[in-house]
Backbone bond lengths (Angstrom), bond angles and torsions (degrees), N, CA, C in turn:
res aa  C-N    CA-C-N  psi(-1)  N-CA   C-N-CA  omega(-1)  CA-C   N-CA-C  phi
1 M - - - 1.463 - - 1.528 109.86 -
2 T 1.324 117.30 133.49 1.455 123.34 -179.09 1.519 109.08 -124.75
3 T 1.329 117.81 126.53 1.460 120.96 176.59 1.526 108.43 -64.44
4 M 1.340 117.56 126.44 1.462 120.63 -166.68 1.516 114.28 -118.37
5 F 1.326 118.08 -51.78 1.460 121.90 -173.03 1.528 110.95 -126.00
6 K 1.323 114.75 144.03 1.462 120.31 160.97 1.520 106.10 -112.77
7 V 1.319 116.79 127.38 1.458 121.48 -176.40 1.522 109.02 -80.58
8 T 1.329 115.95 113.32 1.461 121.00 176.41 1.533 110.33 -86.63
9 E 1.337 116.09 -43.53 1.465 122.73 171.41 1.526 106.65 -136.84
10 P 1.341 118.33 134.03 1.462 119.39 -171.29 1.522 115.42 -84.76
11 G 1.336 118.39 -12.21 1.456 119.25 -172.22 1.516 110.71 80.83
12 A 1.330 116.59 178.20 1.463 120.81 -174.64 1.522 112.00 -67.48
13 Y 1.334 116.75 -44.22 1.470 119.96 -177.26 1.519 107.27 -163.54
14 T 1.325 116.14 96.60 1.458 122.34 -176.34 1.522 109.08 -118.96
15 T 1.336 116.38 120.50 1.459 120.81 -179.32 1.521 110.00 -129.67
16 V 1.325 115.18 162.01 1.458 121.76 173.41 1.524 108.09 -86.64
17 Q 1.346 116.71 129.91 1.463 121.17 178.35 1.522 110.10 -139.62
18 D 1.326 115.78 151.85 1.459 121.08 170.66 1.519 107.98 -130.41
19 R 1.319 118.74 -151.67 1.462 120.31 -175.78 1.524 112.12 -67.30
20 G 1.332 117.89 -26.83 1.457 120.06 176.52 1.515 112.70 135.72
21 R 1.315 114.61 171.18 1.468 122.85 -177.02 1.525 107.23 -116.28
22 Y 1.323 116.61 114.52 1.460 120.81 -172.23 1.522 111.45 -118.00
23 G 1.335 116.01 148.26 1.452 121.77 173.47 1.509 115.27 95.24
24 Y 1.348 117.81 9.78 1.463 119.54 -176.24 1.526 113.24 -125.43
25 Q 1.333 117.62 11.45 1.456 118.95 -178.81 1.525 111.80 -63.27
26 Q 1.327 117.16 -31.98 1.463 119.13 179.74 1.522 112.03 -64.77
27 F 1.328 116.50 -15.82 1.459 121.28 177.01 1.530 111.80 -101.67
28 G 1.334 116.24 9.14 1.466 120.18 178.49 1.510 114.10 84.55
29 V 1.341 117.44 17.54 1.462 121.66 -179.62 1.527 108.33 -109.34
30 P 1.328 118.81 113.27 1.470 120.58 -178.29 1.516 111.94 -73.51
31 Q 1.345 116.14 170.88 1.464 119.80 -174.30 1.523 112.95 -73.58
32 T 1.317 119.20 -27.24 1.469 124.01 -177.25 1.537 109.84 51.02
33 G 1.328 117.66 -148.52 1.458 121.73 -179.87 1.514 112.72 92.08
34 A 1.331 115.58 171.19 1.468 121.90 -179.10 1.524 109.87 -62.06
35 L 1.324 116.85 133.57 1.461 120.64 179.85 1.521 111.68 -72.08
36 D 1.322 117.59 -40.25 1.453 121.73 178.56 1.526 107.65 -101.17
37 Q 1.334 115.24 93.52 1.457 119.53 -173.74 1.532 112.17 -68.85
38 F 1.324 118.00 -28.00 1.458 119.67 178.60 1.530 110.36 -67.59
39 A 1.331 116.72 -52.60 1.464 120.16 179.90 1.523 110.76 -61.09
40 F 1.316 117.36 -37.65 1.463 122.66 177.91 1.529 111.17 -60.22
41 C 1.336 116.70 -50.26 1.471 120.35 -178.45 1.523 111.52 -64.02
42 V 1.341 116.85 -42.61 1.462 119.78 -177.59 1.529 110.83 -66.31
43 A 1.326 117.63 -37.44 1.466 119.87 177.17 1.528 110.44 -57.22
44 N 1.331 116.53 -44.79 1.460 119.63 178.78 1.527 112.04 -67.08
45 M 1.334 117.24 -38.66 1.468 119.42 176.72 1.521 111.10 -58.85
46 L 1.332 116.03 -47.15 1.463 120.64 -178.60 1.522 111.61 -61.53
47 A 1.335 116.52 -37.09 1.465 120.92 -178.05 1.522 112.39 -81.68
48 G 1.340 117.76 -4.72 1.460 120.64 -179.66 1.509 113.71 79.68
49 N 1.334 117.15 22.59 1.463 122.35 -179.37 1.518 111.39 -98.27
50 P 1.336 117.48 163.60 1.460 119.56 164.37 1.531 108.93 -57.77
51 E 1.329 116.85 149.48 1.456 120.14 -173.19 1.530 113.68 -65.66
52 D 1.355 117.86 -17.99 1.460 120.14 -178.49 1.531 112.71 -103.96
53 A 1.333 118.27 14.24 1.467 120.66 177.67 1.532 110.28 -64.26
54 A 1.319 116.19 150.69 1.462 120.63 -179.04 1.528 110.93 -72.41
55 V 1.324 115.44 142.94 1.464 123.11 -178.84 1.522 108.85 -131.47
56 L 1.326 115.52 176.50 1.461 120.81 168.71 1.525 108.33 -96.98
57 E 1.333 116.89 125.35 1.464 121.88 171.74 1.529 107.18 -96.11
58 I 1.328 115.90 120.94 1.464 122.91 -170.83 1.525 108.68 -114.06
59 T 1.329 117.14 120.26 1.459 121.87 -173.12 1.521 111.26 -110.91
60 F 1.346 115.56 130.38 1.468 125.09 175.10 1.535 113.41 69.56
61 S 1.331 117.27 -60.84 1.468 119.88 179.62 1.520 108.93 -140.33
62 G 1.326 115.24 147.02 1.453 120.02 -169.73 1.514 114.95 -93.02
63 P 1.323 115.83 170.17 1.460 121.93 179.86 1.525 111.69 -86.36
64 R 1.322 115.81 171.32 1.457 123.10 165.64 1.522 106.30 -116.18
65 L 1.351 116.10 126.37 1.451 121.73 -171.88 1.521 110.58 -124.85
66 E 1.328 116.01 131.60 1.463 120.97 171.18 1.526 107.77 -86.31
67 I 1.340 116.56 127.17 1.461 121.47 -177.08 1.535 109.16 -83.43
68 L 1.326 115.46 126.23 1.459 120.78 -176.68 1.529 113.05 -106.67
69 A 1.333 117.89 -5.93 1.471 121.31 179.22 1.519 108.63 -156.80
70 D 1.319 116.95 152.51 1.465 121.02 176.80 1.528 109.82 -63.96
71 A 1.326 115.76 143.25 1.463 119.65 -178.88 1.520 110.04 -169.14
72 D 1.318 115.69 167.99 1.458 122.65 167.80 1.522 107.70 -101.80
73 I 1.314 116.07 140.00 1.467 121.78 -179.60 1.519 108.36 -129.24
74 A 1.324 116.10 138.36 1.464 122.11 174.24 1.515 108.37 -127.03
75 I 1.331 116.02 138.49 1.465 121.69 179.42 1.520 108.52 -129.06
76 T 1.325 115.85 127.36 1.459 122.32 -179.63 1.525 108.95 -129.82
77 G 1.337 115.58 -178.48 1.458 120.13 176.61 1.508 111.86 88.77
78 A 1.320 116.56 -138.57 1.466 122.31 -175.34 1.523 111.44 -53.34
79 E 1.320 115.16 144.18 1.467 120.88 176.61 1.525 108.09 -78.42
80 M 1.322 116.21 111.97 1.461 123.06 178.73 1.521 108.44 -128.61
81 P 1.334 118.29 144.69 1.470 118.68 172.31 1.533 109.43 -63.23
82 I 1.330 116.39 127.94 1.469 121.86 -178.54 1.518 108.00 -126.68
83 S 1.315 116.21 136.61 1.466 119.28 177.12 1.516 110.16 -143.44
84 V 1.342 114.49 150.13 1.463 122.72 171.05 1.516 106.54 -117.66
85 N 1.330 116.36 115.35 1.469 122.05 -175.99 1.532 111.16 54.54
86 G 1.329 115.64 37.10 1.460 120.83 177.48 1.511 114.90 85.31
87 Q 1.343 118.08 -6.55 1.460 121.64 -179.95 1.528 109.32 -95.81
88 P 1.345 117.76 126.06 1.470 119.73 -174.61 1.518 113.01 -68.00
89 V 1.325 115.41 144.25 1.460 123.15 170.76 1.522 107.83 -129.84
90 K 1.318 116.42 160.51 1.457 121.36 -173.68 1.529 112.00 -95.04
91 T 1.339 114.61 151.77 1.454 119.09 168.20 1.525 109.36 -72.38
92 W 1.328 115.92 168.79 1.463 123.20 -178.12 1.524 110.96 55.94
93 S 1.330 114.94 37.12 1.461 120.61 177.75 1.519 109.21 -145.66
94 C 1.347 114.65 163.23 1.456 121.36 176.83 1.524 108.41 -117.38
95 F 1.317 117.16 136.81 1.457 122.13 -177.73 1.527 108.65 -142.79
96 S 1.316 115.83 158.98 1.466 121.48 -178.27 1.521 110.74 -94.31
97 V 1.334 116.06 144.07 1.462 121.98 173.15 1.517 108.67 -126.68
98 K 1.329 115.26 155.32 1.459 122.47 -178.89 1.521 110.52 -118.54
99 Q 1.309 115.45 157.08 1.460 120.28 175.54 1.526 109.62 -54.32
100 G 1.336 116.14 132.16 1.457 121.84 -179.50 1.519 114.10 97.20
101 D 1.348 117.22 -14.73 1.466 119.82 176.85 1.521 111.14 -68.10
102 T 1.330 115.30 161.59 1.460 121.95 173.25 1.524 108.49 -121.01
103 L 1.332 115.82 124.47 1.465 122.65 177.76 1.517 108.32 -106.00
104 S 1.333 116.48 126.46 1.464 121.08 -178.29 1.516 110.38 -126.78
105 L 1.333 116.33 137.96 1.455 122.78 173.85 1.518 108.43 -123.52
106 G 1.342 116.36 137.64 1.455 120.77 -177.03 1.510 113.25 -99.56
107 M 1.340 115.59 -153.88 1.458 122.59 -178.97 1.529 110.17 -77.21
108 A 1.319 116.45 144.75 1.457 121.24 177.05 1.526 109.88 -64.83
109 E 1.320 115.55 129.74 1.462 121.85 178.02 1.521 111.23 -101.86
110 S 1.319 116.69 -24.63 1.460 123.09 178.29 1.515 106.98 -151.63
111 G 1.328 117.17 127.71 1.450 119.50 -171.82 1.510 111.21 83.65
112 C 1.313 115.90 -177.95 1.468 121.18 -173.11 1.524 113.37 -126.37
113 R 1.353 117.28 -33.57 1.465 120.94 -172.53 1.521 111.54 -126.80
114 A 1.325 115.69 131.11 1.460 121.88 174.87 1.525 108.43 -110.26
115 Y 1.342 115.11 157.84 1.465 121.59 -178.18 1.510 109.36 -126.85
116 L 1.335 115.61 122.91 1.459 122.54 -178.09 1.523 108.33 -109.26
117 A 1.339 115.33 114.17 1.462 121.75 175.16 1.520 108.87 -106.13
118 V 1.319 116.23 145.10 1.457 121.66 -179.40 1.515 109.23 -132.97
119 T 1.315 117.18 152.50 1.462 122.55 178.78 1.525 111.68 -42.28
120 G 1.336 116.77 123.10 1.461 120.88 176.78 1.503 114.87 84.64
121 G 1.330 117.66 -8.92 1.459 120.99 -179.24 1.514 112.53 81.12
122 I 1.330 116.15 154.88 1.467 120.76 174.67 1.525 108.48 -65.82
123 D 1.324 116.31 127.95 1.468 121.02 -174.77 1.520 110.23 -101.33
124 V 1.317 115.48 101.68 1.466 123.11 172.30 1.522 107.22 -132.92
125 P 1.336 118.88 161.78 1.465 119.59 -178.33 1.527 112.33 -61.93
126 S 1.317 116.08 143.50 1.457 121.62 173.83 1.529 108.69 -82.32
127 V 1.329 115.82 130.22 1.465 122.02 179.04 1.530 107.70 -122.28
128 M 1.313 117.02 119.23 1.469 121.69 -177.40 1.530 110.56 54.06
129 G 1.309 115.74 43.06 1.446 120.71 173.90 1.512 116.00 79.54
130 S 1.319 118.30 11.81 1.467 120.54 -178.36 1.522 110.23 -148.85
131 R 1.341 114.75 150.95 1.465 121.00 174.08 1.528 111.89 -96.34
132 S 1.329 117.37 2.33 1.462 120.72 -176.96 1.522 111.87 -66.30
133 C 1.320 114.97 143.04 1.453 121.82 179.32 1.529 110.53 -87.13
134 Y 1.314 116.25 128.00 1.471 122.06 170.46 1.516 106.84 -116.08
135 V 1.330 115.30 97.22 1.463 121.26 -173.69 1.524 111.47 -62.51
136 G 1.355 116.98 -33.85 1.460 120.11 -176.85 1.513 113.63 -58.58
137 A 1.338 117.45 -31.39 1.468 121.45 179.19 1.521 112.12 -112.62
138 K 1.340 116.98 1.11 1.452 122.52 179.72 1.525 111.85 57.91
139 I 1.345 115.14 46.59 1.460 119.46 177.85 1.535 109.02 -126.28
140 G 1.332 115.61 155.25 1.450 121.24 177.68 1.510 112.61 71.10
141 G 1.328 115.58 -178.87 1.454 120.67 178.68 1.504 112.49 59.67
142 F 1.325 116.00 -148.84 1.464 121.56 178.04 1.523 108.01 -94.90
143 Q 1.327 116.05 99.80 1.462 123.73 179.23 1.521 112.12 56.47
144 G 1.337 117.05 27.20 1.458 120.94 174.65 1.505 115.14 69.39
145 R 1.334 117.64 26.15 1.472 119.94 -175.25 1.525 109.87 -150.39
146 P 1.353 116.80 167.35 1.469 119.62 171.70 1.526 110.24 -64.58
147 L 1.316 116.30 158.39 1.461 120.12 178.90 1.526 110.69 -63.75
148 A 1.315 114.79 150.57 1.463 121.91 179.15 1.522 109.30 -132.74
149 K 1.311 115.66 162.01 1.463 121.51 179.39 1.516 110.72 -56.01
150 R 1.328 114.98 136.31 1.474 125.47 178.02 1.525 113.54 79.08
151 D 1.324 119.66 2.31 1.462 120.08 172.60 1.526 109.82 -62.16
152 I 1.329 116.40 146.05 1.458 122.95 175.31 1.528 107.57 -112.77
153 I 1.337 116.58 120.80 1.460 122.75 -174.77 1.527 109.11 -110.74
154 S 1.334 115.83 137.38 1.466 121.24 179.50 1.520 110.77 -107.62
155 R 1.328 115.14 163.24 1.462 122.27 175.50 1.518 109.39 -128.37
156 G 1.341 115.82 168.66 1.459 120.17 174.17 1.513 111.28 -67.55
157 D 1.324 116.51 168.48 1.465 121.74 -171.75 1.523 114.67 -90.85
158 N 1.315 119.14 12.80 1.469 120.31 178.52 1.525 111.43 -59.27
159 T 1.328 116.13 153.11 1.458 121.68 179.66 1.523 110.35 -85.75
160 P 1.328 118.77 129.62 1.468 120.33 177.53 1.526 110.94 -58.41
161 H 1.342 116.94 140.83 1.465 119.07 177.75 1.524 111.96 -81.90
162 G 1.350 117.08 -21.22 1.461 121.25 173.08 1.511 115.74 72.05
163 L 1.338 117.56 9.73 1.464 120.88 -178.21 1.524 110.20 -106.25
164 P 1.338 117.69 121.68 1.466 118.59 175.37 1.521 109.84 -64.68
165 R 1.320 116.57 133.59 1.459 120.95 179.79 1.521 108.79 -138.95
166 C 1.328 115.45 158.03 1.460 118.51 -179.62 1.519 109.61 -152.04
167 L 1.324 115.37 161.95 1.448 121.82 171.15 1.520 106.80 -93.75
168 P 1.349 118.49 122.41 1.465 119.44 -179.51 1.521 111.95 -52.04
169 E 1.332 115.35 142.48 1.456 121.55 -170.47 1.516 113.16 -55.28
170 Q 1.331 117.62 -33.99 1.464 119.21 -176.41 1.522 112.35 -67.91
171 F 1.335 118.14 -14.36 1.457 121.07 179.68 1.538 112.41 -102.37
172 V 1.320 117.06 -1.95 1.462 121.29 -179.04 1.526 109.50 -79.51
173 P 1.338 118.96 128.34 1.468 120.58 178.95 1.527 111.77 -61.02
174 K 1.325 115.98 146.76 1.459 122.06 175.18 1.527 108.57 -106.72
175 Y 1.310 116.06 123.64 1.459 120.84 -179.49 1.520 108.92 -98.34
176 T 1.328 116.87 123.11 1.456 121.59 -178.41 1.516 109.83 -118.40
177 S 1.321 115.80 169.10 1.471 120.98 179.28 1.516 111.92 -86.76
178 D 1.331 117.55 -4.14 1.469 122.52 175.95 1.524 107.91 -114.73
179 I 1.317 116.12 113.00 1.456 121.75 -169.51 1.523 110.05 -118.96
180 L 1.326 115.82 129.67 1.459 121.83 175.56 1.516 108.24 -109.34
181 L 1.328 116.12 121.11 1.452 122.21 -178.83 1.524 109.68 -112.42
182 R 1.326 116.71 127.45 1.452 120.58 174.94 1.529 109.02 -80.25
183 A 1.323 116.60 136.21 1.459 120.67 -175.72 1.524 110.34 -142.41
184 V 1.337 115.09 142.35 1.457 122.71 176.08 1.533 107.70 -96.27
185 P 1.330 119.47 128.10 1.466 119.66 176.99 1.525 111.66 -57.48
186 G 1.352 115.75 144.90 1.458 120.61 175.12 1.525 112.45 106.69
187 P 1.325 115.37 173.82 1.461 126.55 14.98 1.527 116.48 -83.83
188 Q 1.333 119.98 -11.81 1.463 120.58 179.94 1.527 111.99 -108.98
189 D 1.327 117.54 35.52 1.464 119.69 -179.03 1.517 112.31 -64.27
190 D 1.363 117.90 -20.41 1.458 119.70 178.95 1.529 112.17 -71.80
191 F 1.339 117.86 -9.90 1.463 121.41 174.90 1.528 111.23 -76.31
192 F 1.316 116.99 -10.84 1.461 121.84 -172.91 1.536 109.47 -122.63
193 D 1.317 117.23 141.94 1.462 119.88 170.80 1.521 108.22 -117.17
194 D 1.337 117.16 -84.93 1.468 119.59 176.24 1.530 111.38 -63.87
195 G 1.341 116.48 -27.16 1.456 120.03 178.94 1.512 112.25 -61.04
196 L 1.352 117.11 -35.27 1.460 120.80 178.92 1.529 110.37 -67.89
197 I 1.326 116.14 -38.52 1.464 120.44 177.09 1.520 109.87 -64.48
198 T 1.332 116.65 -45.77 1.470 121.29 178.97 1.522 110.86 -59.17
199 F 1.315 116.11 -42.57 1.460 121.21 -176.82 1.525 111.44 -59.37
200 F 1.325 117.52 -48.56 1.458 120.45 -176.59 1.533 113.33 -81.12
201 A 1.328 117.40 -10.77 1.467 120.24 -178.53 1.524 112.97 -101.93
202 S 1.329 117.91 -4.11 1.473 121.18 -169.51 1.523 112.35 -110.10
203 E 1.316 113.93 162.23 1.461 121.76 172.89 1.516 108.71 -107.88
204 F 1.329 115.55 138.28 1.461 121.77 -179.37 1.528 109.05 -121.51
205 T 1.325 115.01 161.01 1.460 121.56 179.03 1.525 109.21 -116.59
206 V 1.325 116.83 136.12 1.459 121.00 175.84 1.526 108.70 -68.41
207 S 1.322 116.68 124.60 1.466 120.81 -179.70 1.523 110.11 -82.29
208 A 1.327 115.37 176.76 1.467 120.24 177.03 1.524 111.30 -71.35
209 N 1.316 116.74 -15.70 1.465 121.16 -179.67 1.531 108.56 -90.16
210 A 1.318 115.42 76.61 1.463 122.21 -176.45 1.519 108.18 -137.97
211 N 1.329 116.59 119.31 1.461 120.32 -177.84 1.525 109.58 -153.22
212 R 1.313 116.80 -165.88 1.465 120.82 -176.22 1.527 112.64 -70.53
213 M 1.321 118.08 -17.74 1.463 120.59 174.72 1.520 111.10 -76.23
214 G 1.324 116.60 -40.90 1.451 119.52 -178.67 1.509 111.60 175.44
215 Y 1.329 115.37 167.15 1.459 123.23 179.19 1.527 108.79 -113.62
216 R 1.326 116.84 118.83 1.462 120.78 173.71 1.527 108.83 -86.50
217 L 1.320 115.56 133.53 1.456 121.81 -179.78 1.528 110.20 -109.02
218 Q 1.318 115.25 157.78 1.461 121.69 176.88 1.520 108.82 -124.73
219 G 1.334 116.03 134.43 1.455 120.35 -179.90 1.508 110.30 175.45
220 P 1.332 118.02 -155.89 1.460 120.89 179.35 1.528 111.12 -59.05
221 E 1.302 116.90 144.82 1.464 120.99 178.35 1.528 109.86 -68.64
222 I 1.328 116.26 129.92 1.457 122.15 177.15 1.534 107.54 -96.22
223 R 1.308 115.54 112.83 1.465 119.79 -174.67 1.520 111.44 -101.38
224 Q 1.335 113.86 144.69 1.453 120.19 174.93 1.525 110.15 -86.95
225 Q 1.333 114.54 165.25 1.456 119.33 174.17 1.527 110.00 -65.68
226 E 1.323 115.31 147.39 1.461 120.25 175.78 1.527 109.87 -61.24
227 G 1.327 115.01 139.55 1.453 120.44 176.91 1.517 114.49 91.03
228 F 1.331 117.11 -9.70 1.466 119.70 177.59 1.532 109.27 -91.11
229 P 1.330 117.56 143.87 1.473 119.84 179.50 1.517 111.42 -66.02
230 K 1.334 116.60 150.21 1.468 121.36 179.63 1.524 112.20 -76.53
231 S 1.315 115.64 -17.74 1.461 119.15 178.67 1.521 108.95 -137.68
232 I 1.327 116.20 168.88 1.454 122.58 -179.43 1.522 109.02 -124.99
233 I 1.320 116.03 169.89 1.463 119.28 171.30 1.526 107.44 -62.13
234 S 1.316 117.40 132.05 1.459 120.92 -176.07 1.520 110.82 -53.62
235 E 1.349 115.15 136.16 1.451 121.53 -179.15 1.518 108.16 -137.24
236 P 1.342 118.18 165.20 1.467 120.08 -179.60 1.526 111.97 -57.42
237 S 1.326 115.50 141.54 1.462 122.22 177.43 1.514 109.26 -110.33
238 L 1.336 115.62 138.93 1.451 121.66 178.87 1.522 109.90 -124.15
239 P 1.338 118.05 154.02 1.463 120.04 177.57 1.527 110.97 -55.42
240 G 1.326 115.49 133.53 1.458 120.88 179.52 1.504 113.82 102.88
241 G 1.332 118.68 -20.13 1.457 120.56 177.19 1.527 110.78 -59.46
242 I 1.340 116.91 137.33 1.473 121.04 -177.58 1.520 108.58 -112.82
243 Q 1.310 116.30 102.32 1.457 121.75 179.55 1.526 110.94 -80.99
244 I 1.333 114.76 147.58 1.460 120.86 171.51 1.531 107.68 -118.39
245 P 1.324 117.88 100.30 1.467 120.25 178.38 1.531 110.64 -75.75
246 E 1.318 116.79 -175.32 1.458 120.56 -173.46 1.519 113.25 -64.30
247 D 1.333 118.79 -24.04 1.467 119.45 179.05 1.531 112.77 -81.19
248 G 1.341 117.13 -2.73 1.454 120.68 176.02 1.522 115.19 76.80
249 Q 1.327 118.25 10.24 1.456 122.32 -179.36 1.527 110.05 -102.35
250 P 1.338 118.41 122.80 1.471 120.89 -171.91 1.529 113.15 -64.43
251 I 1.322 114.73 149.50 1.461 123.42 172.37 1.524 107.55 -126.55
252 I 1.334 117.13 119.87 1.464 120.99 175.33 1.526 107.93 -88.51
253 L 1.311 117.16 114.80 1.458 121.35 -179.49 1.519 110.45 -75.52
254 L 1.344 115.30 144.54 1.461 119.99 178.45 1.523 109.75 -122.52
255 V 1.314 119.39 -141.27 1.468 121.13 -162.10 1.525 115.25 -93.66
256 E 1.323 118.47 2.02 1.462 118.78 -179.50 1.526 110.40 -118.22
257 Q 1.329 115.37 48.90 1.458 123.87 175.92 1.524 108.61 -129.33
258 T 1.338 116.22 152.58 1.465 119.70 175.01 1.528 111.05 -124.45
259 V 1.331 118.44 -51.34 1.461 122.05 178.74 1.520 109.01 -135.86
260 G 1.335 115.55 160.69 1.455 119.95 177.45 1.510 110.85 -158.62
261 G 1.337 116.15 154.83 1.458 121.19 -175.73 1.512 114.52 -115.61
262 Y 1.345 118.61 4.37 1.457 120.43 174.19 1.525 109.92 -85.69
263 T 1.328 115.89 149.36 1.461 119.70 176.95 1.527 109.97 -65.36
264 K 1.326 115.71 145.85 1.468 121.57 -179.72 1.524 108.05 -114.10
265 I 1.316 115.01 114.41 1.457 121.21 -175.37 1.525 112.23 -76.34
266 A 1.338 117.44 -29.45 1.463 122.27 -176.73 1.519 108.72 -163.33
267 T 1.341 114.88 173.56 1.462 121.39 -179.57 1.519 109.18 -134.78
268 V 1.330 116.72 122.25 1.468 121.25 175.61 1.519 108.17 -65.93
269 I 1.338 117.38 133.39 1.458 119.85 -178.83 1.524 109.81 -67.40
270 S 1.329 116.05 150.55 1.463 120.22 -173.41 1.522 112.23 -61.81
271 A 1.330 118.20 -31.97 1.467 120.77 -179.45 1.517 112.16 -64.62
272 D 1.341 117.70 -21.12 1.466 120.81 -178.14 1.520 113.54 -101.01
273 I 1.338 118.50 -0.91 1.469 120.14 176.85 1.534 111.49 -57.26
274 P 1.356 120.22 -39.67 1.471 118.36 177.22 1.527 113.56 -58.25
275 L 1.327 118.42 -29.06 1.467 120.26 -179.73 1.518 110.87 -66.79
276 I 1.326 117.35 -45.19 1.467 118.96 179.72 1.526 110.03 -74.27
277 A 1.336 117.45 -28.79 1.468 120.29 177.51 1.520 111.48 -62.68
278 Q 1.339 117.98 -26.39 1.463 121.77 -178.85 1.532 112.08 -97.28
279 A 1.339 118.24 5.02 1.468 121.25 -179.18 1.525 110.94 -78.36
280 M 1.321 115.37 144.90 1.469 122.93 177.53 1.520 109.05 -109.79
281 P 1.344 118.43 153.91 1.465 120.03 172.38 1.528 111.09 -51.80
282 G 1.326 115.62 134.23 1.458 120.91 -177.50 1.514 113.38 98.68
283 D 1.341 117.90 -16.62 1.459 120.44 176.69 1.533 110.20 -68.83
284 N 1.325 115.68 156.43 1.459 121.99 -178.90 1.523 110.25 -101.37
285 V 1.338 115.45 140.80 1.459 121.63 -177.43 1.526 109.60 -130.35
286 R 1.324 115.39 132.56 1.458 122.13 170.67 1.526 107.87 -126.09
287 F 1.344 115.25 159.77 1.458 120.68 -178.07 1.524 110.20 -120.14
288 E 1.332 115.18 137.06 1.463 121.98 175.53 1.523 108.59 -110.73
289 R 1.317 116.01 127.20 1.463 120.70 -178.37 1.529 110.28 -76.14
290 V 1.339 116.97 127.79 1.462 122.36 175.96 1.522 108.25 -134.71
291 D 1.346 115.95 165.74 1.458 119.61 178.22 1.539 110.28 -99.20
292 V 1.324 115.23 174.86 1.464 120.76 -175.72 1.525 110.89 -63.35
293 E 1.341 116.75 -39.20 1.465 119.40 -179.74 1.530 111.07 -61.56
294 S 1.331 116.65 -40.50 1.467 120.45 177.55 1.524 110.98 -65.50
295 A 1.336 116.28 -37.59 1.467 120.04 178.28 1.521 110.79 -63.69
296 H 1.341 116.62 -42.26 1.466 120.38 178.31 1.528 110.80 -63.37
297 A 1.329 116.11 -42.26 1.463 119.93 179.34 1.524 110.90 -63.47
298 A 1.333 116.97 -40.42 1.464 121.02 178.91 1.523 110.54 -65.08
299 F 1.333 117.29 -38.51 1.467 121.01 178.07 1.525 110.18 -62.27
300 R 1.332 116.50 -46.70 1.468 119.38 179.28 1.529 110.52 -62.77
301 G 1.338 116.29 -39.46 1.460 119.80 177.53 1.515 112.46 -63.49
302 H 1.349 116.06 -38.69 1.463 120.46 179.63 1.531 110.61 -66.49
303 Q 1.340 117.11 -41.50 1.457 120.52 178.04 1.528 110.97 -65.48
304 E 1.327 116.28 -37.92 1.461 120.17 178.16 1.530 110.60 -67.10
305 L 1.343 116.47 -37.41 1.467 120.40 177.57 1.523 110.69 -60.47
306 I 1.323 117.15 -44.01 1.462 120.86 178.15 1.536 110.14 -61.53
307 R 1.343 116.03 -42.60 1.464 119.57 -179.79 1.526 111.39 -63.69
308 Q 1.330 116.35 -44.85 1.457 120.02 -177.56 1.525 112.54 -70.50
309 T 1.329 116.47 -27.76 1.458 120.20 -177.70 1.521 111.80 -59.95
310 K 1.322 116.47 -34.22 1.465 120.03 -179.90 1.526 111.00 -56.11
311 G 1.341 117.50 -36.60 1.453 120.87 179.94 1.518 113.74 -78.21
312 K 1.337 117.23 -10.27 1.468 120.71 -179.47 1.524 112.47 -93.49
313 I 1.329 117.43 -10.57 1.460 121.07 -179.20 1.528 108.91 -73.96
314 T 1.314 116.33 127.55 1.467 121.32 -176.07 1.521 110.21 -135.43
315 S 1.336 115.15 165.28 1.459 120.57 170.01 1.524 107.75 -82.94
316 P 1.339 118.74 159.21 1.463 120.15 176.11 1.514 113.33 -55.51
317 A 1.362 118.04 -36.38 1.459 120.92 179.15 1.523 110.80 -65.58
318 E 1.338 116.60 -43.07 1.459 120.29 178.20 1.521 110.93 -63.80
319 L 1.328 116.33 -39.50 1.457 120.35 178.83 1.520 110.83 -65.13
320 F 1.345 117.21 -39.15 1.467 120.64 178.76 1.527 110.51 -63.36
321 I 1.334 116.16 -44.55 1.467 119.66 -180.00 1.524 110.69 -63.60
322 E 1.344 115.75 -41.08 1.465 119.68 178.73 1.521 110.93 -60.53
323 R 1.337 117.19 -43.55 1.463 120.61 179.62 1.527 111.11 -68.75
324 L 1.349 116.67 -35.77 1.455 120.63 179.55 1.529 110.52 -61.77
325 H 1.360 115.41 -41.86 1.451 119.81 -179.74 1.523 112.24 -62.83
326 Q 1.340 117.22 -25.52 1.459 119.89 179.31 1.519 111.57 -68.42
327 Y 1.332 116.82 -21.29 1.466 120.06 -176.15 1.526 112.55 -105.30
328 L 1.333 116.77 -1.92 1.470 119.97 -178.39 1.531 110.50 -90.39
């Protein structure tokens, strides 16, 4: 373990996350973990870490960190102004820092969440097989809470590779304010008739009530069929489930839920969870109806994309040579 950061400013909401905590929902413990699994994995690849190493998930606006040890750092996800000692560095890249440096991240300009990976991964105790922070129960992460001023954060003892690396721009996701989410009807789609048509034909707006538990949307009222109950016996909730509460405004469930009693009209496919994870209040959301087979195919494609991305990571010199060859 190596002492790595002193938090000078914590940012709006910065927590430690990894791939997630699985197998404990029956005890009321949600899966947690990084909301944007693609950006999370790529950050670790760039930093030379295992893909499931713990990172900092940075929401809306970033922290200012005093560097206490030499390391490599990679930042992916939302486009935020990043600087080391006042000198700008790019997202979706890995760069070296030295003891005494100051790393600063600003407000998100595109997207919502950035992921900061550091040599060896963020070192916090593993709780139920994960280092992810679940603020609702104050477990995991750094003392079960978002980072605060004067916190001291450690990293694993791996040796920095010292090589600047980046993901070529053509492979970097583009975050827009108009988001299309693929969704499979159900499990309670039979509670809706015209409401199901309205749901897939309408545009919704992300409300200010959007966090790691779920995103509340605003738009046309989604009505159930007459005679059907407004709620169901509570059942397990999974990321992507779209609840319709009594006000008829959809809620997209995310990673800090265990059970719920509202009817679920549809489920966002897992490959598209990173899209809603990067949405900001005021963004527009539409839903595209797909079947289970298409959802499975998209999942396999998403996993293959993560696998192939590792081979696309290059140093700036390699990228320059690659571009030079295009003109020869």
